[in-house]
C-alpha positions in Angstrom: -39.7 65.8 252.9 -39.6 63.0 254.8 -36.6 60.4 254.2 -36.5 56.7 255.2 -35.2 56.5 258.6 -36.0 59.9 260.2 -38.1 61.0 263.0 -41.1 62.9 261.5 -40.4 65.4 264.1 -37.1 65.9 263.2 -36.2 69.1 261.5 -36.8 69.9 258.0 -33.6 70.9 255.8 -33.3 72.0 252.6 -29.9 73.0 251.2 -29.7 75.4 248.1 -26.4 74.4 246.4 -24.0 71.2 246.0 -20.4 72.7 246.5 -18.2 72.1 249.5 -20.5 74.2 251.5 -23.7 73.1 250.7 -22.6 69.0 250.6 -20.8 69.5 253.8 -24.2 70.9 255.5 -26.3 68.3 254.0 -24.2 65.4 254.9 -23.6 67.1 258.3 -27.3 67.8 259.2 -28.3 64.2 257.8 -25.7 62.5 260.4 -27.3 64.8 263.0 -30.7 63.0 261.9 -32.4 65.8 260.1 -34.3 65.5 257.1 -32.5 66.7 254.2 -32.9 67.9 250.7 -30.1 69.1 248.4 -31.7 71.5 245.7 -29.0 72.3 242.6 -30.2 73.5 239.5 -27.6 71.5 237.6 -25.8 68.1 238.2 -24.5 68.0 241.5 -21.0 68.2 240.7 -21.4 71.2 238.4 -20.1 73.6 240.9 -17.2 76.1 241.3 -15.9 73.7 243.7 -15.0 71.4 241.3 -13.0 73.8 239.1 -10.9 75.2 242.3 -7.0 74.7 241.6 -5.2 76.5 244.2 -5.7 74.2 247.2 -6.9 74.7 250.7 -5.5 76.8 253.2 -4.9 75.0 256.6 -2.9 74.8 259.8 -1.8 71.7 260.1 1.0 71.6 262.5 -0.7 69.5 264.8 -1.7 67.2 262.2 0.6 63.9 260.8 2.5 65.2 258.2 1.7 68.8 258.5 3.3 72.1 258.3 5.5 72.6 261.3 6.8 76.2 260.7 3.0 77.7 260.6 1.3 78.6 263.6 -2.5 80.1 264.0 -1.5 83.2 264.8 0.3 83.4 261.4 -2.8 82.1 259.4 -4.3 84.8 261.2 -2.4 87.8 260.7 -2.2 86.7 257.2 -5.8 86.7 256.7 -6.4 90.0 258.2 -3.6 91.8 256.1 -5.1 90.2 252.8 -8.6 91.6 254.1 -7.4 95.1 254.3 -8.7 96.2 257.6 -12.5 94.6 256.6 -12.5 91.2 258.0 -14.1 90.3 261.6 -10.9 89.1 263.7 -13.1 86.8 265.6 -14.3 84.8 263.0 -10.8 84.9 261.3 -9.3 83.3 264.2 -12.6 80.7 264.8 -12.4 79.4 261.1 -8.4 79.0 261.7 -9.1 77.2 264.8 -11.4 75.0 263.0 -8.8 74.2 260.1 -7.4 71.2 261.5 -10.9 69.7 262.0 -11.8 70.4 258.2 -9.0 68.7 257.0 -9.8 65.8 259.1 -13.4 65.7 257.9 -12.4 65.9 254.2 -9.7 63.1 254.6 -12.4 60.8 256.4 -14.8 61.7 253.0 -12.2 60.4 250.8 -9.9 63.3 250.1 -6.2 62.3 249.5 -4.1 65.2 249.8 -0.7 65.2 248.2 2.2 63.7 249.9 5.9 64.0 249.3 6.7 60.2 249.3 3.6 57.8 249.8 0.6 57.8 252.7 2.7 58.0 255.6 5.2 61.4 254.7 4.6 64.6 254.7 1.9 66.5 253.1 3.0 68.8 250.0 2.0 72.1 250.9 2.7 74.8 249.0 3.0 79.0 248.8 0.5 81.3 247.0 0.7 85.1 247.1 0.3 86.9 250.8 0.9 83.8 252.7 3.6 83.8 255.3 4.6 80.1 254.9 4.0 77.1 252.8 0.3 76.1 254.3 -2.0 75.0 251.3 -2.6 71.6 250.9 -3.3 70.2 247.6 -5.1 67.0 246.3 -3.8 65.7 242.5 -1.8 68.7 241.9 -4.0 71.4 240.8 -6.9 69.2 241.0 -7.7 70.1 244.4 -11.2 71.4 244.2 -12.4 68.6 242.0 -10.9 66.2 244.4 -13.2 67.6 247.3 -16.2 67.5 244.8 -15.9 64.1 244.0 -15.5 62.8 247.4 -18.5 65.0 249.0 -20.6 63.7 245.8 -19.9 60.1 246.2 -20.6 60.6 250.2 -23.9 62.8 249.0 -25.0 60.2 246.6 -24.3 57.2 248.7 -26.6 58.9 251.4 -29.4 59.2 249.0 -29.4 55.8 248.0 -29.8 54.9 252.0 -32.7 57.5 252.1 -30.9 59.7 254.7 -30.9 62.7 251.8 -33.1 63.4 249.0 -31.3 64.8 245.9 -33.2 67.6 243.5 -30.7 67.8 240.3 -31.6 70.4 237.4 -33.8 72.3 239.9 -34.3 76.0 240.8 -36.0 77.7 243.7 -38.0 80.6 242.4 -39.0 81.7 245.9 -38.6 81.3 249.7 -41.6 81.1 251.6 -42.2 83.1 255.1 -44.7 83.3 257.5 -44.4 85.8 260.0 -40.8 87.0 258.8 -39.7 83.2 259.2 -39.1 80.5 256.9 -41.4 77.7 256.0 -40.5 76.1 252.7 -39.4 77.4 249.1 -40.8 77.0 245.9 -39.1 74.9 243.2 -39.2 74.2 239.2 -37.5 71.7 237.5 -35.2 72.4 234.6 -35.5 70.4 231.1 -32.7 69.3 228.7 -34.1 72.7 226.8 -33.8 74.9 229.8 -37.4 75.4 230.4 -38.9 75.4 233.8 -41.8 73.1 234.7 -44.3 73.5 236.8 -43.9 74.9 240.0 -44.0 72.8 243.5 -43.9 73.8 247.2 -41.4 72.6 249.9 -41.5 72.7 253.2 -38.7 73.3 255.6 -37.9 74.5 258.7 -34.6 75.8 257.4 -33.1 76.6 254.5 -29.3 76.7 253.5 -28.2 78.8 251.0 -24.7 77.6 249.5 -25.2 78.9 246.0 -21.9 80.1 245.2 -21.2 83.3 243.7 -22.1 85.9 240.8 -19.1 85.3 238.4 -21.5 85.2 235.3 -22.0 89.1 235.9 -18.9 89.6 233.9 -17.4 88.6 230.2 -14.4 87.4 231.8 -14.6 84.9 235.0 -13.0 82.0 236.1 -16.5 80.8 237.6 -18.8 78.3 236.1 -22.0 79.0 234.1 -24.1 78.5 237.4 -22.7 81.2 239.2 -25.3 83.6 238.6 -25.9 84.7 242.5 -29.2 82.8 242.5 -28.8 82.7 246.1 -28.1 86.0 247.0 -31.1 87.5 244.9 -33.4 84.8 246.5 -32.3 85.9 250.0 -32.8 90.0 248.9 -36.3 89.0 248.2 -36.8 87.4 251.5 -35.7 90.1 253.5 -32.0 89.1 254.5 -29.1 91.3 254.7 -26.3 91.9 252.3 -22.9 93.3 252.9 -20.0 94.1 251.1 -21.2 93.5 247.7 -18.7 96.0 246.2 -15.8 93.4 247.0 -15.2 91.3 243.8 -11.9 89.6 243.5 -10.3 89.3 240.1 -8.0 86.4 239.9 -4.9 87.9 238.3 -4.0 85.0 236.3 -6.6 83.8 233.9 -5.7 82.8 230.3 -6.5 85.3 227.9 -8.6 84.0 225.9 -12.3 83.3 225.7 -13.3 80.8 229.0 -11.0 82.7 231.1 -9.6 79.5 232.0 -7.5 79.8 235.3 -3.9 79.8 236.1 -3.7 78.7 239.2 -1.7 81.2 241.9 0.3 77.9 243.3 1.8 78.6 239.5 3.5 81.8 240.8 4.2 80.2 244.1 6.2 77.7 242.5 8.6 81.0 240.6 6.5 81.7 237.7 7.2 85.3 237.2 4.9 87.9 235.0 6.4 90.2 232.2 4.5 92.7 230.4 4.7 93.2 226.5 8.4 94.7 227.0 9.5 91.5 228.4 10.0 93.2 231.9 9.5 91.7 235.2 7.0 94.8 236.4 5.6 93.4 239.6 8.8 94.2 241.8 8.2 98.1 241.2 5.0 97.4 242.2 4.8 95.7 245.4 8.0 93.9 247.2 6.2 91.0 247.5 6.3 90.5 243.5 4.1 88.0 242.0 2.8 87.0 245.4 1.7 90.3 246.5 -2.5 90.1 247.2 -4.5 89.3 244.3 -6.1 92.8 244.1 -2.6 94.4 244.1 -1.5 92.3 241.2 -4.7 91.9 239.3 -4.8 95.9 239.3 -1.0 96.0 238.0 -1.9 93.4 235.0 -4.7 95.6 234.8 -2.7 98.5 233.8 0.0 97.2 231.9 -2.4 95.9 229.5 -4.3 99.2 228.9 -0.6 101.1 228.8 -1.1 101.4 225.0 -2.9 99.6 222.4 -2.0 96.1 222.2 -0.4 95.6 224.9 -0.5 92.3 226.7 0.8 90.8 229.9 2.5 86.9 230.3 3.2 84.7 232.8 6.9 83.3 232.5 6.8 79.8 233.6 10.4 79.0 232.3 12.3 79.2 235.4 10.2 77.7 237.6 12.6 75.7 239.9 12.6 71.9 238.8 13.7 68.8 241.3 17.0 67.0 240.2 16.5 64.7 237.8 13.2 65.6 236.5 12.8 67.7 233.4 10.7 71.1 233.3 7.9 69.4 230.9 7.8 66.4 233.0 7.3 68.7 236.3 4.7 70.9 234.9 2.5 68.0 234.0 3.2 66.3 237.2 2.6 69.6 239.6 -0.2 71.2 237.5 -2.0 68.6 234.8 -5.0 70.3 234.9 -3.4 73.4 233.7 -1.0 71.9 231.4 -3.6 70.1 229.6 -5.5 73.3 229.3 -2.5 75.1 228.1 -1.8 72.6 225.6 -5.1 72.1 224.0 -4.7 75.9 223.2 -1.2 75.2 221.8 1.1 76.8 224.2 4.0 74.9 225.6 4.4 76.5 228.9 7.9 75.0 229.9 9.4 77.1 227.1 6.7 79.9 226.0 5.1 82.7 227.9 1.4 82.4 228.9 -0.9 85.3 227.8 -2.8 86.7 230.9 -5.8 89.1 232.4 -7.7 89.3 235.2 -11.1 87.7 235.5 -14.2 87.8 238.2 -13.2 85.3 240.4 -14.6 85.7 243.8 -17.3 87.7 246.1 -16.1 88.5 249.4 -19.5 89.7 250.3 -22.7 88.2 250.2 -25.8 86.9 252.3 -24.8 88.9 255.9 -24.2 85.9 258.6 -23.1 85.7 261.9 -20.3 83.3 263.0 -22.8 80.2 262.2 -24.1 81.1 259.3 -27.7 82.7 260.5 -28.7 85.5 258.6 -31.5 87.9 259.8 -34.5 86.1 258.5 -35.1 83.5 261.3 -34.4 80.0 259.3 -32.4 81.1 256.9 -28.8 80.2 256.6 -25.9 80.7 254.3 -22.6 79.3 253.7 -19.8 79.3 251.1 -19.4 82.2 249.0 -22.8 83.5 248.7 -22.4 83.9 252.1 -20.5 87.4 253.6 -19.4 85.9 257.2 -16.8 88.4 258.1 -13.3 86.0 257.4 -12.4 87.7 254.1 -12.9 91.2 254.4 -12.2 93.5 251.6 -9.8 91.0 249.6 -10.0 87.2 250.3 -6.6 85.4 251.4 -6.1 82.8 248.4 -7.3 79.2 249.3 -9.0 80.4 252.2 -12.2 79.8 250.1 -12.6 76.1 250.4 -11.8 76.3 254.2 -14.3 78.7 254.8 -16.8 76.5 253.0 -16.3 73.5 254.8 -16.2 75.3 258.3 -19.6 77.0 257.7 -21.2 74.0 256.3 -20.1 72.0 259.3 -21.4 74.5 261.7 -24.8 75.3 260.0 -25.5 71.6 259.0 -24.6 70.5 262.8 -27.0 73.7 264.0 -30.1 73.3 261.8 -30.2 69.6 262.7 -30.2 70.2 266.3 -33.2 72.6 265.6 -31.6 75.4 266.7 -34.2 78.2 267.5 -35.0 80.5 264.5 -35.6 83.0 267.4 -32.7 82.9 269.3 -30.3 84.7 267.1 -27.2 86.2 268.6 -27.6 89.8 266.7 -30.9 91.6 266.7 -33.0 90.8 264.1 -32.9 93.8 261.6 -35.0 92.2 258.8 -35.2 94.3 255.7 -38.5 94.9 253.5 -38.4 91.8 251.3 -36.8 93.2 247.9 -39.4 92.8 244.8 -38.6 93.5 241.2 -42.0 94.5 240.4 -41.7 97.6 242.5 -41.6 100.9 240.5 -37.8 102.2 239.7 -38.0 105.7 238.6 -35.1 106.2 236.1 -34.3 107.8 232.8 -35.7 106.2 230.0 -35.9 106.1 226.4 -39.2 108.2 224.9 -40.7 104.6 224.8 -40.4 103.8 228.1 -37.7 101.3 227.0 -34.0 101.0 228.2 -31.9 102.8 225.5 -29.8 99.8 225.3 -31.7 96.6 224.8 -31.1 93.8 227.4 -28.9 90.8 226.6 -26.4 88.9 228.9 -23.5 90.1 227.2 -24.7 93.9 227.2 -25.0 93.3 231.1 -21.9 91.8 231.5 -20.0 94.4 229.3 -21.8 96.8 231.6 -20.6 95.4 235.1 -16.9 95.1 233.6 -16.8 98.6 232.3 -18.6 100.2 235.6 -17.7 97.6 238.2 -14.7 95.8 237.2 -10.8 95.9 238.1 -10.9 99.7 238.5 -14.1 101.9 239.5 -15.0 105.2 239.2 -18.1 107.3 239.7 -18.9 108.3 236.2 -18.7 104.8 235.1 -20.5 103.5 238.2 -23.5 106.0 237.6 -23.8 105.0 234.2 -23.6 101.3 234.8 -26.4 101.8 237.7 -28.6 103.9 235.5 -28.9 100.8 232.7 -29.4 98.3 235.2 -32.4 99.9 236.8 -33.9 100.6 233.2 -33.6 97.0 232.8 -35.2 96.2 235.8 -38.0 98.8 235.4 -38.7 97.4 231.6 -38.9 94.1 233.0 -41.1 95.1 235.8 -43.8 96.7 233.4 -44.2 93.5 231.8 -47.8 91.9 232.9 -47.4 88.9 234.6 -48.8 85.9 232.5 -50.2 82.1 233.8 -47.1 79.3 233.3 -48.7 78.1 229.8 -48.6 81.8 228.1 -45.1 82.2 230.1 -43.7 79.4 228.3 -45.2 80.4 225.0 -43.7 84.2 225.6 -40.4 82.5 226.3 -40.0 80.6 223.0 -41.1 84.1 221.1 -38.6 86.0 223.4 -35.6 83.6 222.1 -36.1 85.3 219.0 -35.8 88.8 220.4 -32.5 88.9 222.4 -33.2 92.4 223.3 -36.3 91.7 225.9 -35.8 92.5 229.5 -36.4 89.4 231.7 -39.7 88.7 232.7 -40.4 90.4 236.3 -40.3 88.5 239.5 -44.1 88.7 240.2 -44.6 86.1 237.2 -42.6 82.8 237.1 -39.6 82.7 234.9 -40.1 80.5 231.8 -36.5 79.2 231.1 -33.6 78.9 233.0 -32.0 81.7 231.4 -34.8 84.2 232.3 -34.6 83.1 236.0 -30.6 83.6 236.1 -31.1 86.8 234.2 -33.5 88.0 237.1 -31.3 87.1 239.7 -27.8 88.7 237.9 -30.0 92.0 237.5 -31.0 92.2 241.3 -27.2 91.2 242.2 -25.8 93.6 239.9 -27.4 96.4 241.2 -26.3 96.0 244.6 -22.8 95.7 243.6 -22.9 98.6 241.7 -25.0 100.5 244.6 -22.4 99.2 247.3 -19.0 100.2 244.7 -21.0 104.0 244.6 -21.3 104.1 248.4 -17.7 103.4 248.9 -15.9 105.8 247.7 -12.3 105.3 248.8 -10.4 102.0 247.7 -10.4 99.4 249.5 -9.0 95.9 249.2 -10.3 94.3 245.7 -12.8 97.5 245.0 -10.2 100.4 243.7 -11.7 103.8 242.8 -9.5 105.9 240.0 -10.9 109.0 241.4 -10.1 108.4 244.9 -7.0 107.8 247.2 -6.8 104.6 248.7 -7.4 104.1 252.7 -4.7 103.7 255.1 -6.2 100.0 255.8 -6.3 99.4 252.0 -2.9 100.2 251.1 -0.8 96.5 251.1 1.8 97.7 253.6 -0.4 99.5 256.1 -3.2 96.5 256.2 -0.1 94.3 257.1 1.0 96.2 260.4 -2.7 97.2 261.0 -4.0 93.5 260.7 -0.7 92.4 262.7 -1.3 95.4 265.6 -4.9 94.2 265.8 -4.1 90.7 265.9 -1.8 91.0 269.2 -4.3 93.1 271.0 -6.6 90.9 270.7 -4.8 87.6 270.6 -4.0 87.4 274.6 -7.5 88.2 275.9 -9.9 86.9 273.1 -12.0 83.6 274.3 -12.7 80.6 272.0 -15.2 81.3 269.3 -18.4 79.3 270.3 -18.8 77.1 267.4 
């Protein structure tokens, strides 16, 4: 779609998603001269980035006000160790090397990271789980993601006002279009205020960058926004893209144990909060010598075990002993340091300066996704991915806290620059092993009820309960097999639906709204509602999560099998040792990553 001031020969780039990865890619591509369209299914700022509390990890030693005690080697080591032996070490080194540039780009975009005492003083850098030194930058205390989203949204809006970028809010992508195996465009549909989808239209594109976030809505307890329905991964699968690491779903240890699963940032534990079980015992020190600052998978499993120890058992975050600076009381310090959390807990009637906070694990982040190289390319020519929907190799089996925003900005910059330069869709650094496109209408042979319908009627709640039970914090073969069988029954039931025209689909949707047990419409016909569109995508990616979890029969990182021993690389201490050995072996002769 041409925009004012661009050469008609400039590459057409469509970015799907408007979080840190998507807007960074769009702004970089536009700055490099590409004709850019951003498509997002909600408001521009309705993203997982906007909800990110913890901060952004970066190697700031050489930046004014940075952390003098940090080194690239330490950040690389911590990332590799947390990843339980599944990270791509070269990608890790490259992202850490690019982290100072990412922070500079964000400050240039208007993000004001917190400083100790004024604009020229050192940055406030916090310590979070599995980090060797305090290297986490924050903006607005616990509102880092919101600050980044606000700055990038403002820049994108300004670019749109100049005609440099076209913004399509409340619009879904229903299909990626290919010719001879290469991206040529996509099909979009607008979403109205009632959640109904409008008429489809095609957008031409030389390159499509998927930046649609994660899959949190697969689970009943999640820190993700409602838009996190795996849309980009499902689109990529249907286009023939490879996925990797789908079994590695990170469950944040400390979400408020109430409906809505409000995230209580790891930074709170970094400040000194401790976890107690229903007996008041601080139990984490008998689980891991790092206590509450052990990797997230370790803490999440420990909390889950304590909560299931006996009926009604709970786990609580105790913030009453957090050290307070001289001259400040705990109430004021917590409100200043964590304003978002403080406001949310007060809304729930919790005075956390003197009361325990009930917490539970919640689905937080997908380490896997659409497989990419170190620049964001997928195996489908013209298709790119960045941010949480991508499997770049940075996170391995378990993401290090606060590395996600860093990855989003670094890979957004890389992809945006390369697509604008017209990077040859046929000059892939790895062999193009494009799989056959996935269609929901393909027959699936499963055991169904006598009438051919699933034994359990489909609903979003039923899907989420199935995923939590089978592919939650702790997995086992029996539950995984049952979950896969039910997911495939739902997909098979939807595949038997006869495709209808758009008008009939809309009428069917209105009738289907009265029948919550109706399976979503197959991909062969266009969805009539946003919910139907998302249900298709959730079923598609949910099946991939369960399949991958069944195939990986050992425990590793965030993927924990109760029916198998943990692998050598997956144990916390072995992971640290093996990662450090790998780092020491490679560092001396590693060439800089081409970016």
